[in-house]
N, CA and C atoms as an extended XYZ file, in Angstrom:
480
Properties=species:S:1:pos:R:3:atomname:S:1:resname:S:1:resid:I:1 pbc="F F F"
N         0.819       -1.193        0.000 N   UNK     1
C         0.000        0.000        0.000 CA  UNK     1
C         0.861        1.254        0.000 C   UNK     1
N         1.955        1.241        0.788 N   UNK     2
C         2.851        2.390        0.875 CA  UNK     2
C         3.592        2.594       -0.450 C   UNK     2
N         4.000        1.500       -1.101 N   UNK     3
C         4.691        1.587       -2.388 CA  UNK     3
C         3.753        2.161       -3.441 C   UNK     3
N         2.524        1.735       -3.454 N   UNK     4
C         1.527        2.217       -4.404 CA  UNK     4
C         1.302        3.720       -4.228 C   UNK     4
N         1.281        4.175       -2.983 N   UNK     5
C         1.082        5.593       -2.684 CA  UNK     5
C         2.288        6.407       -3.159 C   UNK     5
N         3.496        5.894       -2.956 N   UNK     6
C         4.712        6.589       -3.402 CA  UNK     6
C         4.758        6.701       -4.926 C   UNK     6
N         4.324        5.678       -5.619 N   UNK     7
C         4.299        5.697       -7.084 CA  UNK     7
C         3.321        6.757       -7.572 C   UNK     7
N         2.155        6.843       -6.936 N   UNK     8
C         1.165        7.848       -7.332 CA  UNK     8
C         1.701        9.258       -7.104 C   UNK     8
N         2.344        9.484       -5.989 N   UNK     9
C         2.895       10.813       -5.672 CA  UNK     9
C         3.998       11.172       -6.667 C   UNK     9
N         4.856       10.223       -6.967 N   UNK    10
C         5.931       10.457       -7.936 CA  UNK    10
C         5.355       10.750       -9.313 C   UNK    10
N         4.375       10.007       -9.720 N   UNK    11
C         3.752       10.193      -11.031 CA  UNK    11
C         3.089       11.571      -11.131 C   UNK    11
N         2.364       11.969      -10.114 N   UNK    12
C         1.697       13.275      -10.118 CA  UNK    12
C         2.724       14.405      -10.111 C   UNK    12
N         3.798       14.261       -9.325 N   UNK    13
C         4.828       15.308       -9.318 CA  UNK    13
C         5.524       15.425      -10.665 C   UNK    13
N         5.787       14.303      -11.332 N   UNK    14
C         6.401       14.349      -12.657 CA  UNK    14
C         5.499       15.048      -13.671 C   UNK    14
N         4.226       14.764      -13.614 N   UNK    15
C         3.282       15.415      -14.529 CA  UNK    15
C         3.285       16.923      -14.306 C   UNK    15
N         3.271       17.344      -13.063 N   UNK    16
C         3.257       18.776      -12.754 CA  UNK    16
C         4.561       19.429      -13.205 C   UNK    16
N         5.704       18.798      -12.944 N   UNK    17
C         6.997       19.377      -13.315 CA  UNK    17
C         7.184       19.449      -14.829 C   UNK    17
N         6.827       18.400      -15.520 N   UNK    18
C         7.026       18.365      -16.962 CA  UNK    18
C         5.998       19.203      -17.717 C   UNK    18
N         4.853       19.388      -17.150 N   UNK    19
C         3.810       20.161      -17.815 CA  UNK    19
C         4.119       21.651      -17.799 C   UNK    19
N         4.822       22.136      -16.815 N   UNK    20
C         5.056       23.572      -16.683 CA  UNK    20
C         6.481       23.982      -17.051 C   UNK    20
N         7.134       23.227      -17.935 N   UNK    21
C         8.518       23.558      -18.270 CA  UNK    21
C         8.619       24.666      -19.314 C   UNK    21
N         7.528       25.019      -20.002 N   UNK    22
C         7.548       26.087      -20.989 CA  UNK    22
C         7.919       25.630      -22.382 C   UNK    22
N         8.090       24.370      -22.587 N   UNK    23
C         8.432       23.856      -23.915 CA  UNK    23
C         7.237       23.979      -24.844 C   UNK    23
N         7.490       24.521      -26.052 N   UNK    24
C         6.418       24.669      -27.026 CA  UNK    24
C         6.899       24.085      -28.355 C   UNK    24
N         6.117       23.237      -28.947 N   UNK    25
C         6.471       22.607      -30.208 CA  UNK    25
C         6.360       23.644      -31.324 C   UNK    25
N         7.388       23.700      -32.176 N   UNK    26
C         7.381       24.630      -33.291 CA  UNK    26
C         6.517       24.077      -34.407 C   UNK    26
N         5.624       24.892      -34.908 N   UNK    27
C         4.720       24.474      -35.975 CA  UNK    27
C         5.343       24.850      -37.316 C   UNK    27
N         5.880       23.858      -38.033 N   UNK    28
C         6.542       24.126      -39.305 CA  UNK    28
C         5.549       24.342      -40.445 C   UNK    28
N         4.288       24.065      -40.227 N   UNK    29
C         3.307       24.272      -41.292 CA  UNK    29
C         3.065       25.761      -41.537 C   UNK    29
N         3.297       26.597      -40.524 N   UNK    30
C         3.159       28.041      -40.684 CA  UNK    30
C         4.451       28.703      -41.129 C   UNK    30
N         5.490       27.924      -41.376 N   UNK    31
C         6.793       28.493      -41.714 CA  UNK    31
C         6.809       29.122      -43.095 C   UNK    31
N         6.004       28.634      -44.008 N   UNK    32
C         6.011       29.204      -45.353 CA  UNK    32
C         4.700       29.907      -45.643 C   UNK    32
N         4.392       30.907      -44.828 N   UNK    33
C         3.158       31.664      -44.989 CA  UNK    33
C         3.434       32.994      -45.690 C   UNK    33
N         4.271       32.969      -46.714 N   UNK    34
C         4.637       34.193      -47.411 CA  UNK    34
C         4.661       33.943      -48.913 C   UNK    34
N         4.596       35.031      -49.650 N   UNK    35
C         4.686       34.988      -51.103 CA  UNK    35
C         5.802       35.931      -51.531 C   UNK    35
N         6.794       35.405      -52.236 N   UNK    36
C         7.923       36.210      -52.689 CA  UNK    36
C         7.521       36.901      -53.983 C   UNK    36
N         7.401       38.212      -53.913 N   UNK    37
C         7.030       38.989      -55.088 CA  UNK    37
C         8.246       39.222      -55.979 C   UNK    37
N         9.388       39.487      -55.350 N   UNK    38
C        10.606       39.772      -56.104 CA  UNK    38
C        11.818       39.400      -55.255 C   UNK    38
N        12.875       38.912      -55.914 N   UNK    39
C        14.132       38.611      -55.230 CA  UNK    39
C        15.243       39.401      -55.908 C   UNK    39
N        15.946       40.203      -55.120 N   UNK    40
C        17.079       40.986      -55.617 CA  UNK    40
C        18.336       40.368      -55.028 C   UNK    40
N        19.256       39.954      -55.904 N   UNK    41
C        20.425       39.206      -55.444 CA  UNK    41
C        21.716       39.954      -55.732 C   UNK    41
N        22.730       39.638      -54.936 N   UNK    42
C        24.099       40.095      -55.186 CA  UNK    42
C        25.038       39.033      -54.641 C   UNK    42
N        26.232       38.972      -55.196 N   UNK    43
C        27.194       37.964      -54.777 CA  UNK    43
C        27.358       36.898      -55.844 C   UNK    43
N        27.573       35.670      -55.425 N   UNK    44
C        27.815       34.551      -56.325 CA  UNK    44
C        26.554       34.239      -57.141 C   UNK    44
N        26.644       34.377      -58.457 N   UNK    45
C        25.464       34.253      -59.320 CA  UNK    45
C        24.888       32.845      -59.345 C   UNK    45
N        25.727       31.830      -59.398 N   UNK    46
C        25.243       30.452      -59.472 CA  UNK    46
C        24.502       30.055      -58.199 C   UNK    46
N        25.068       30.409      -57.071 N   UNK    47
C        24.432       30.093      -55.786 CA  UNK    47
C        23.138       30.882      -55.634 C   UNK    47
N        23.158       32.159      -56.037 N   UNK    48
C        21.945       32.977      -55.970 CA  UNK    48
C        20.827       32.395      -56.813 C   UNK    48
N        21.165       31.903      -57.988 N   UNK    49
C        20.166       31.319      -58.882 CA  UNK    49
C        19.494       30.114      -58.224 C   UNK    49
N        20.302       29.258      -57.593 N   UNK    50
C        19.744       28.071      -56.940 CA  UNK    50
C        18.903       28.435      -55.715 C   UNK    50
N        19.378       29.399      -54.926 N   UNK    51
C        18.617       29.850      -53.754 CA  UNK    51
C        17.293       30.459      -54.200 C   UNK    51
N        17.351       31.255      -55.257 N   UNK    52
C        16.155       31.903      -55.785 CA  UNK    52
C        15.105       30.870      -56.202 C   UNK    52
N        15.529       29.845      -56.925 N   UNK    53
C        14.599       28.792      -57.342 CA  UNK    53
C        14.018       28.042      -56.152 C   UNK    53
N        14.859       27.742      -55.170 N   UNK    54
C        14.375       27.028      -53.983 CA  UNK    54
C        13.378       27.869      -53.188 C   UNK    54
N        13.635       29.171      -53.068 N   UNK    55
C        12.732       30.021      -52.297 CA  UNK    55
C        11.394       30.203      -52.998 C   UNK    55
N        11.395       30.197      -54.319 N   UNK    56
C        10.117       30.271      -55.028 CA  UNK    56
C         9.301       28.998      -54.804 C   UNK    56
N         9.966       27.884      -54.573 N   UNK    57
C         9.252       26.642      -54.260 CA  UNK    57
C         8.588       26.751      -52.880 C   UNK    57
N         9.319       27.325      -51.905 N   UNK    58
C         8.757       27.472      -50.552 CA  UNK    58
C         7.673       28.542      -50.496 C   UNK    58
N         7.706       29.480      -51.428 N   UNK    59
C         6.750       30.574      -51.454 CA  UNK    59
C         5.376       30.064      -51.881 C   UNK    59
N         4.338       30.516      -51.202 N   UNK    60
C         2.971       30.095      -51.506 CA  UNK    60
C         2.270       31.213      -52.264 C   UNK    60
N         1.548       30.843      -53.307 N   UNK    61
C         0.776       31.816      -54.077 CA  UNK    61
C        -0.400       32.327      -53.253 C   UNK    61
N        -0.770       33.545      -53.493 N   UNK    62
C        -1.957       34.175      -52.907 CA  UNK    62
C        -1.930       34.172      -51.379 C   UNK    62
N        -0.800       34.516      -50.821 N   UNK    63
C        -0.712       34.707      -49.374 CA  UNK    63
C        -0.793       36.201      -49.089 C   UNK    63
N        -1.233       36.554      -47.912 N   UNK    64
C        -1.362       37.962      -47.566 CA  UNK    64
C        -0.010       38.603      -47.264 C   UNK    64
N         0.999       37.812      -46.977 N   UNK    65
C         2.316       38.333      -46.639 CA  UNK    65
C         3.219       38.341      -47.870 C   UNK    65
N         3.068       39.357      -48.719 N   UNK    66
C         3.946       39.499      -49.877 CA  UNK    66
C         5.225       40.188      -49.426 C   UNK    66
N         6.357       39.668      -49.911 N   UNK    67
C         7.638       40.248      -49.511 CA  UNK    67
C         8.513       40.490      -50.738 C   UNK    67
N         9.410       41.463      -50.587 N   UNK    68
C        10.503       41.663      -51.533 CA  UNK    68
C        11.755       41.223      -50.779 C   UNK    68
N        12.500       40.322      -51.386 N   UNK    69
C        13.624       39.663      -50.728 CA  UNK    69
C        14.942       40.155      -51.309 C   UNK    69
N        15.897       40.463      -50.435 N   UNK    70
C        17.240       40.873      -50.832 CA  UNK    70
C        18.214       39.807      -50.327 C   UNK    70
N        18.962       39.199      -51.239 N   UNK    71
C        19.865       38.103      -50.881 CA  UNK    71
C        21.279       38.469      -51.313 C   UNK    71
N        22.218       38.414      -50.374 N   UNK    72
C        23.629       38.663      -50.655 CA  UNK    72
C        24.409       37.429      -50.215 C   UNK    72
N        25.082       36.764      -51.162 N   UNK    73
C        25.805       35.530      -50.843 CA  UNK    73
C        27.298       35.719      -50.991 C   UNK    73
N        28.012       34.945      -50.194 N   UNK    74
C        29.464       34.931      -50.273 CA  UNK    74
C        29.927       33.490      -50.118 C   UNK    74
N        30.722       33.025      -51.077 N   UNK    75
C        31.273       31.667      -51.013 CA  UNK    75
C        32.764       31.785      -50.706 C   UNK    75
N        33.200       31.083      -49.672 N   UNK    76
C        34.612       31.092      -49.280 CA  UNK    76
C        35.128       29.664      -49.366 C   UNK    76
N        36.175       29.471      -50.166 N   UNK    77
C        36.765       28.147      -50.358 CA  UNK    77
C        38.146       28.138      -49.707 C   UNK    77
N        38.354       27.239      -48.765 N   UNK    78
C        39.626       27.135      -48.042 CA  UNK    78
C        40.177       25.719      -48.137 C   UNK    78
N        41.482       25.617      -47.972 N   UNK    79
C        42.122       24.308      -47.901 CA  UNK    79
C        41.890       23.754      -46.503 C   UNK    79
N        41.390       22.525      -46.435 N   UNK    80
C        41.122       21.923      -45.135 CA  UNK    80
C        42.232       20.967      -44.719 C   UNK    80
N        42.691       20.128      -45.659 N   UNK    81
C        43.724       19.146      -45.332 CA  UNK    81
C        44.755       19.052      -46.443 C   UNK    81
N        45.985       18.749      -46.017 N   UNK    82
C        47.061       18.426      -46.956 CA  UNK    82
C        47.717       17.134      -46.489 C   UNK    82
N        48.309       16.404      -47.442 N   UNK    83
C        48.990       15.174      -47.055 CA  UNK    83
C        50.478       15.457      -46.803 C   UNK    83
N        51.256       14.394      -46.599 N   UNK    84
C        52.676       14.533      -46.277 CA  UNK    84
C        53.449       15.187      -47.422 C   UNK    84
N        53.017       14.954      -48.656 N   UNK    85
C        53.685       15.540      -49.820 CA  UNK    85
C        53.247       16.976      -50.081 C   UNK    85
N        52.484       17.543      -49.171 N   UNK    86
C        51.973       18.911      -49.268 CA  UNK    86
C        50.979       19.082      -50.423 C   UNK    86
N        50.289       18.003      -50.760 N   UNK    87
C        49.238       18.063      -51.764 CA  UNK    87
C        47.901       18.235      -51.053 C   UNK    87
N        47.036       19.019      -51.644 N   UNK    88
C        45.722       19.275      -51.053 CA  UNK    88
C        44.852       18.027      -51.221 C   UNK    88
N        44.271       17.579      -50.107 N   UNK    89
C        43.405       16.393      -50.155 CA  UNK    89
C        41.950       16.726      -49.871 C   UNK    89
N        41.696       17.876      -49.238 N   UNK    90
C        40.329       18.238      -48.875 CA  UNK    90
C        40.175       19.750      -48.866 C   UNK    90
N        39.051       20.213      -49.417 N   UNK    91
C        38.689       21.625      -49.373 CA  UNK    91
C        37.470       21.809      -48.476 C   UNK    91
N        37.356       22.988      -47.897 N   UNK    92
C        36.174       23.356      -47.119 CA  UNK    92
C        35.519       24.556      -47.797 C   UNK    92
N        34.207       24.490      -47.940 N   UNK    93
C        33.458       25.599      -48.526 CA  UNK    93
C        32.510       26.140      -47.471 C   UNK    93
N        32.530       27.452      -47.336 N   UNK    94
C        31.648       28.134      -46.401 CA  UNK    94
C        30.737       29.072      -47.191 C   UNK    94
N        29.448       28.965      -46.962 N   UNK    95
C        28.478       29.864      -47.581 CA  UNK    95
C        27.923       30.793      -46.509 C   UNK    95
N        27.996       32.087      -46.783 N   UNK    96
C        27.406       33.083      -45.901 CA  UNK    96
C        26.346       33.824      -46.691 C   UNK    96
N        25.134       33.835      -46.179 N   UNK    97
C        24.015       34.462      -46.879 CA  UNK    97
C        23.375       35.487      -45.952 C   UNK    97
N        23.368       36.737      -46.406 N   UNK    98
C        22.670       37.808      -45.701 CA  UNK    98
C        21.342       38.028      -46.404 C   UNK    98
N        20.268       37.889      -45.662 N   UNK    99
C        18.932       38.005      -46.215 CA  UNK    99
C        18.215       39.140      -45.494 C   UNK    99
N        17.569       39.988      -46.273 N   UNK   100
C        16.678       40.985      -45.698 CA  UNK   100
C        15.422       41.035      -46.552 C   UNK   100
N        14.324       41.413      -45.921 N   UNK   101
C        13.075       41.459      -46.672 CA  UNK   101
C        12.197       42.582      -46.163 C   UNK   101
N        11.368       43.074      -47.073 N   UNK   102
C        10.366       44.090      -46.761 CA  UNK   102
C         8.998       43.482      -46.963 C   UNK   102
N         8.136       43.649      -45.981 N   UNK   103
C         6.743       43.229      -46.122 CA  UNK   103
C         6.000       44.285      -46.920 C   UNK   103
N         5.169       43.852      -47.846 N   UNK   104
C         4.461       44.790      -48.704 CA  UNK   104
C         3.244       45.404      -48.012 C   UNK   104
N         2.744       44.773      -46.974 N   UNK   105
C         1.550       45.297      -46.302 CA  UNK   105
C         1.944       46.324      -45.244 C   UNK   105
N         1.360       47.481      -45.311 N   UNK   106
C         1.582       48.502      -44.292 CA  UNK   106
C         3.017       48.986      -44.236 C   UNK   106
N         3.314       49.733      -43.186 N   UNK   107
C         4.668       50.233      -42.988 CA  UNK   107
C         5.392       49.321      -42.010 C   UNK   107
N         6.457       48.705      -42.477 N   UNK   108
C         7.262       47.875      -41.584 CA  UNK   108
C         8.728       48.051      -41.966 C   UNK   108
N         9.577       47.973      -40.982 N   UNK   109
C        11.000       48.127      -41.258 CA  UNK   109
C        11.546       46.848      -41.872 C   UNK   109
N        12.706       46.974      -42.456 N   UNK   110
C        13.354       45.836      -43.101 CA  UNK   110
C        13.853       44.859      -42.039 C   UNK   110
N        13.579       43.597      -42.269 N   UNK   111
C        14.021       42.527      -41.374 CA  UNK   111
C        15.302       41.917      -41.935 C   UNK   111
N        16.331       41.746      -41.111 N   UNK   112
C        17.618       41.206      -41.546 CA  UNK   112
C        17.913       39.890      -40.838 C   UNK   112
N        18.514       38.967      -41.599 N   UNK   113
C        18.939       37.686      -41.044 CA  UNK   113
C        20.244       37.281      -41.722 C   UNK   113
N        21.067       36.535      -41.021 N   UNK   114
C        22.315       36.021      -41.579 CA  UNK   114
C        22.365       34.520      -41.342 C   UNK   114
N        22.716       33.794      -42.396 N   UNK   115
C        22.830       32.344      -42.324 CA  UNK   115
C        24.205       31.930      -42.833 C   UNK   115
N        24.770       30.921      -42.224 N   UNK   116
C        26.042       30.389      -42.717 CA  UNK   116
C        26.048       28.876      -42.555 C   UNK   116
N        26.786       28.232      -43.454 N   UNK   117
C        26.876       26.775      -43.440 CA  UNK   117
C        28.236       26.393      -44.009 C   UNK   117
N        28.805       25.307      -43.486 N   UNK   118
C        30.145       24.865      -43.900 CA  UNK   118
C        30.077       23.397      -44.292 C   UNK   118
N        30.815       23.049      -45.326 N   UNK   119
C        30.927       21.662      -45.752 CA  UNK   119
C        32.288       21.435      -46.380 C   UNK   119
N        32.671       20.170      -46.531 N   UNK   120
C        33.961       19.880      -47.157 CA  UNK   120
C        33.813       18.762      -48.176 C   UNK   120
N        34.769       18.709      -49.092 N   UNK   121
C        34.765       17.672      -50.125 CA  UNK   121
C        36.192       17.230      -50.391 C   UNK   121
N        36.311       16.012      -50.900 N   UNK   122
C        37.619       15.419      -51.167 CA  UNK   122
C        38.119       15.778      -52.562 C   UNK   122
N        39.440       15.878      -52.676 N   UNK   123
C        40.083       16.076      -53.966 CA  UNK   123
C        40.344       14.694      -54.557 C   UNK   123
N        39.986       14.511      -55.821 N   UNK   124
C        40.161       13.240      -56.499 CA  UNK   124
C        41.381       13.310      -57.413 C   UNK   124
N        41.799       12.151      -57.935 N   UNK   125
C        42.918       12.115      -58.880 CA  UNK   125
C        42.588       12.874      -60.156 C   UNK   125
N        41.335       12.810      -60.553 N   UNK   126
C        40.906       13.472      -61.779 CA  UNK   126
C        40.225       14.796      -61.430 C   UNK   126
N        40.599       15.844      -62.150 N   UNK   127
C        40.081       17.175      -61.865 CA  UNK   127
C        38.566       17.252      -62.071 C   UNK   127
N        38.064       16.555      -63.078 N   UNK   128
C        36.620       16.592      -63.326 CA  UNK   128
C        35.832       15.977      -62.169 C   UNK   128
N        36.383       14.939      -61.560 N   UNK   129
C        35.737       14.310      -60.399 CA  UNK   129
C        35.761       15.273      -59.200 C   UNK   129
N        36.864       16.011      -59.044 N   UNK   130
C        36.961       17.002      -57.968 CA  UNK   130
C        35.915       18.090      -58.167 C   UNK   130
N        35.751       18.555      -59.408 N   UNK   131
C        34.747       19.580      -59.690 CA  UNK   131
C        33.334       19.051      -59.440 C   UNK   131
N        33.104       17.785      -59.765 N   UNK   132
C        31.803       17.173      -59.503 CA  UNK   132
C        31.537       17.088      -57.999 C   UNK   132
N        32.569       16.752      -57.225 N   UNK   133
C        32.430       16.707      -55.761 CA  UNK   133
C        32.073       18.090      -55.212 C   UNK   133
N        32.740       19.118      -55.739 N   UNK   134
C        32.467       20.487      -55.295 CA  UNK   134
C        31.029       20.886      -55.643 C   UNK   134
N        30.592       20.559      -56.835 N   UNK   135
C        29.241       20.911      -57.270 CA  UNK   135
C        28.188       20.214      -56.413 C   UNK   135
N        28.406       18.926      -56.095 N   UNK   136
C        27.463       18.196      -55.243 CA  UNK   136
C        27.379       18.817      -53.851 C   UNK   136
N        28.539       19.204      -53.320 N   UNK   137
C        28.561       19.824      -51.994 CA  UNK   137
C        27.812       21.152      -52.008 C   UNK   137
N        28.056       21.969      -53.023 N   UNK   138
C        27.395       23.270      -53.099 CA  UNK   138
C        25.890       23.081      -53.227 C   UNK   138
N        25.456       22.124      -54.035 N   UNK   139
C        24.012       21.860      -54.169 CA  UNK   139
C        23.395       21.471      -52.831 C   UNK   139
N        24.090       20.633      -52.096 N   UNK   140
C        23.602       20.200      -50.788 CA  UNK   140
C        23.550       21.374      -49.805 C   UNK   140
N        24.597       22.195      -49.777 N   UNK   141
C        24.636       23.348      -48.873 CA  UNK   141
C        23.540       24.351      -49.214 C   UNK   141
N        23.334       24.575      -50.511 N   UNK   142
C        22.304       25.527      -50.939 CA  UNK   142
C        20.917       25.021      -50.562 C   UNK   142
N        20.685       23.729      -50.701 N   UNK   143
C        19.387       23.154      -50.319 CA  UNK   143
C        19.133       23.365      -48.825 C   UNK   143
N        20.153       23.090      -48.008 N   UNK   144
C        20.007       23.254      -46.556 CA  UNK   144
C        19.799       24.710      -46.172 C   UNK   144
N        20.570       25.603      -46.772 N   UNK   145
C        20.473       27.015      -46.393 CA  UNK   145
C        19.174       27.623      -46.903 C   UNK   145
N        18.667       27.142      -48.032 N   UNK   146
C        17.376       27.635      -48.539 CA  UNK   146
C        16.251       27.270      -47.581 C   UNK   146
N        16.309       26.061      -47.045 N   UNK   147
C        15.308       25.639      -46.073 CA  UNK   147
C        15.388       26.500      -44.813 C   UNK   147
N        16.607       26.795      -44.360 N   UNK   148
C        16.775       27.656      -43.189 CA  UNK   148
C        16.253       29.061      -43.453 C   UNK   148
N        16.506       29.583      -44.653 N   UNK   149
C        16.034       30.921      -45.002 CA  UNK   149
C        14.512       30.961      -45.007 C   UNK   149
N        13.877       29.979      -45.642 N   UNK   150
C        12.412       29.943      -45.708 CA  UNK   150
C        11.810       29.842      -44.310 C   UNK   150
N        12.386       29.001      -43.473 N   UNK   151
C        11.871       28.860      -42.108 CA  UNK   151
C        12.103       30.139      -41.311 C   UNK   151
N        13.273       30.787      -41.514 N   UNK   152
C        13.580       32.039      -40.818 CA  UNK   152
C        12.634       33.156      -41.219 C   UNK   152
N        12.343       33.264      -42.510 N   UNK   153
C        11.413       34.295      -42.986 CA  UNK   153
C        10.025       34.049      -42.408 C   UNK   153
N         9.580       32.798      -42.450 N   UNK   154
C         8.263       32.470      -41.919 CA  UNK   154
C         8.137       32.791      -40.441 C   UNK   154
N         9.152       32.471      -39.669 N   UNK   155
C         9.080       32.737      -38.235 CA  UNK   155
C         9.181       34.232      -37.936 C   UNK   155
N         9.950       34.996      -38.733 N   UNK   156
C        10.024       36.447      -38.540 CA  UNK   156
C         8.682       37.097      -38.874 C   UNK   156
N         8.033       36.612      -39.937 N   UNK   157
C         6.719       37.164      -40.302 CA  UNK   157
C         5.698       36.854      -39.224 C   UNK   157
N         5.760       35.656      -38.642 N   UNK   158
C         4.834       35.294      -37.566 CA  UNK   158
C         5.041       36.166      -36.330 C   UNK   158
N         6.287       36.634      -36.107 N   UNK   159
C         6.580       37.470      -34.952 CA  UNK   159
C         6.087       38.902      -35.124 C   UNK   159
N         5.952       39.331      -36.376 N   UNK   160
C         5.556       40.733      -36.642 CA  UNK   160
C         4.097       40.920      -36.318 C   UNK   160
């Protein structure tokens, strides 16, 4: 009887403690509640083109939150590893994207966000294979950063 009572008290205390922790589940369905009217880009043209296409996919038609998007990208390529013969074996690519947007409804100030992501790729014996590795990495990084940008814009719009 005493053990049963202790279990009930422990269970009730756990429910009370865990219920009031302030944790709130993020609703990703509201993350893309915007429509991109125009995208103005500067920086690396190839990366901007891919980001632009990805953001138009996340953008929903006929939403009340129309935005004009300003995207500035910077790609930094560094040597990550060298072997004993001082030959480069691995490169690291860093993408830095500064995003700002204006809401078309009413008067609102420009919202600014900065995103960065890093990845690396191996150098192959053949130069064409190395270029293919770099292209695959950039595509993957752009896909990830586009998702972060879309989610960031959606959450900033929800906060306004």
